[in-house]
N, C-alpha and C positions, 0 to 999 in steps of 0.2 A: 729809607730807613726800614728796617725789617718789620713786617707790621705785626709774629707773631709770635713768639714762642711761640711764639709760642707760643721755636722754637719751637715750627711749628711748630722747637723747639719744639715750647713749649708750646713745643711745633707743637708744641704742642705741639688729621693732622692735617691731621692738618685741619683744613676746613671742612667739615661733611656737610654742612650747609642744612636745608630742610629734608626731611625724610620722605619717602615715597608715600603716597596715600594708602598703600596697599598694607601699611604697618598697622598693628592693632593696638588699641589703647592699654590693651593689659600686657603688652610686651614689654620686658625689661630694658635696659640700658641699651642704646644702640649707637651712640656717639663716642668716636674713640678720642681720647687726649692727644693731643698733637705734642711735638718736641718744641724744645727751644730751638727751632730752626732759623736758618738766616731769614726765614719770611718773619721772624718776630713772633709768631704765635708762640711764643715760649711755651712749651707744654701745650703750646696752643692750639687752636680749637678749644671748645670747652669740650669736656669729658662728658662720659655717659649721661644720657638723659632719656626719660621716658617718652617713646614717640606719642605725637599728637598733644602733648603739653608746650605751652609757650613759655620760653625763656623768661625770668624776670629781666626788666630793662635795667636795673641797677642792682648789683651785689651788695652785701653787708658783709662787712670784717667780721671774720670768726673771732670770736671772743678769747681774750687771754693770749699769750704768746708773745715773746719779744722778738725784734727782728731775728731772723735764722742765719746761722752762720754759714759758711760754705768750707769744703774740703777739697783736695786736690785743686782742679782750675788751672791746670797747665796747659801749654800750648807747645807743641813739638818745635822745636828750634830755640827753645829757651824764652819764649815770650809767655808771661803769666796770662792767667785766664780773666784778669782785670786789665781794663785800659784806662790811662790817665784822661781826663776830659781836658779840652782845651778851653780858653778862655771864653766866658758866656757871652752870647751877643744878646741883642735887644729881643725881651720878651715879646713873643707873639708873632716873630717873624722868621721866616724859615731860613735856617743857616745852610750854608755850603756843606755837602756832605750829607744832607739828611734827605728823607723823602719828601717828595712832593705832597703837599697837604691837599686832602679831599677825601673822596669816596671811591672806593675799588671794589670791583664785583669779581667774586671766584665762583665758577661752576663747578659742581662736584658730583661725582657718580663712583658708583661702586656697590659693595654687598657687605651688610652686616648679619652676623648670625648669633642669635639669641634665643638659641633652642632651634628655630626653624630660619634658613637663610632668605634674607630680604632685601631689594634692590634698594640703593639709596640715590636719589636724584634731587638736586636742589641748588641753591645760591646761597652764599654768606657775603655779607657786607663789611669791608675793612674801611673803618673811618680814622683817617690821621690828621692830627692837629698840626697846626704851625709849630715848627720849633722853637724852644725857648732858650737859645744859646745852643748848649750841645744836647739838652734834653728834649725828648719828644713822646708824646703821649698818644696812644691808638686803642681803639677797639674793634674787635671782630665780633659780629653779631649775626647769628641764624636764629630759626624759630625754635631750635632745641638747646641754646646755651650763648654764653657772652663770654668773651675773653677780654680783660683791659691788660695793657701793660705800658711801663715806661722804661724807655731805654736811652742810653747815654751814648753819644757818637764821638768819637775821636779819630785821629790820623791812623790810629792802629786797630782799629776796629769799633763794634758797636758791642755794648754790654747791656744786660738787662739788671734793673734797679728793682722793678716791682712787677708781679704778675698777680692778678684777681680772676679767679675762674668761676663763673656763677652758671648753675643748670638746675634743673628740678631734683637731682639727685643729691647734689652738696655743693658748698661753696668753700674755695680753697684759696688762701692769700699766701704768696711766697715774696719776703723781702730780705732777700741775703744781705750779711753785713756788709759785703763788699760785691759790688755788681758782678754777675757771671757773663762770661763771653758768649755773645751770640754768633757772632761770624767775625774773623779777622780780616784786616785790611792791610795789604790787598789780600784777596783770597787765593793765596797760592797753592797749586797744585800740591798735593803731598802733605801739606799742614793739618795737624791734628790737635785736638783739645779735649778737655772732659772737666766735669765739676759735679758736684753735689750740694743740694740745699734742701732745708727743711720748712714745712709750713709752719705759720705762725702759730697755729695751735700745737705744733709739736707732734701732729700724728701722722703725716705723710713725708716721705723722704723721696726727692727726685734725684735721679742720677742721669749724666748724659754724657756719651762719647761719640765724638764727630770727628769727620775727616773729608778733605776736600780731594776728590778722586781723579775730577777731570775738568775740561771745558766742554761746553756743548752748546748748540744753536738751537734755539726754540721760537717758533712762529707765535706771536701774542695778538690777535687782532688784525692778522695780516701780515704784522710787521715782524722781521727776523730780529731776535733778541740774543746776544751772547751772554751765556751765563757760566757760573761755575757750579758743578754738581758737587752737593753736599751729600754723604753718607751718614746717617746717625742711626743711634739705639738710645731710647729712653727707658728707663724704669723707673716705676712708682712701687712703693712699697709701704706697708704700714695698713691704716684703715680702708686705703684705695691701693690695689695691686693692678698693674699694667707695664707690659714689656710690647713696645712698638718700634719696627724699624722705618726709618724714612729714607727717602730719595729726594732730595730738594734740589730745583734749578732755581739759583741766586743771581739776580741781575745787581751787579757791583756798584754800577754807575748810578742806578735808581734807588738802591738800598732797599730793594724789593723782592719777594718771592714771587716767581712766576708759574710755579709748577709743582706740585708735590704728590709723591705716592705714599701712603701710609698704609702698613701692614701689621697688625697687632692684635694682642688677646688680653683679657683683664677680667677683674670681678669687682662690683660694687654691690654693697648692700645685698650679699649674697647670690647676686646674679652674674652668671659667667657669660661672656660674649668674645666675638672676634670680629675683626674689621679689615676690609681691604678697600681703601677710599682714595681717589686721586680727585684733586682740585686743581683748576686752571684758571690763570688770571684771564679776565675777558679784554681788558685793555690797559696798557701801562700809562694812560692819560686818565688821571682821576676827574671825577665829575664834581 
């Protein structure tokens, strides 16, 4: 299962993990929103947060707002951006074609600039619940933010049904009227897709364009993993602004992101920031 928009999306981005101890308490936001990448961190990783602050372990749903609709959502080749769900399996069990449940660790490194460039080095934990039929829930959490998401698996791909971003700077929830595509199945080279969705409070719009550019072998925990390379661009507009470019290595057999580099810039609460962060899965076997 994609662990995250993000995406990640929603890469989000991806997962920047904990910040370097060199960062100062009064620095502004330093964690980039991820995309709705095949990692499932849809828009994934949490967005900006003040260094040194601990993220809440549970987010509150923003007041007001009905489920936001989507626009676009087309996939090159004629496939729409939403995927039909197969018949539901027994709740609490892992369905075929889902991500193995358990905890996955991502190591992150890179640089964040919010006035002064600072190194970022840390970890983030992805907790994947057992699939309930075609649906699967996961949470990506580091000490600067939390990304919670619900995805739907089918024979034609994985789609995002709900995304909740929680961090010291803000809380944002996205619930598209129809699930938006995270990654198609199979992830054929040359396939592209795009979508737009709005947060439930109506203040933030997220737009993604993505394309599978090639296949690539990546070593994860000493094991070579065959991946599809997804290059995507995420744009947030409204009360939060951000533009990020992601390069994601996606393991289709496990429905899991194994590596992602996110380069982006944005502004939250009047503070401008730029990021260049790479996250790498420590092991494909969950703990």
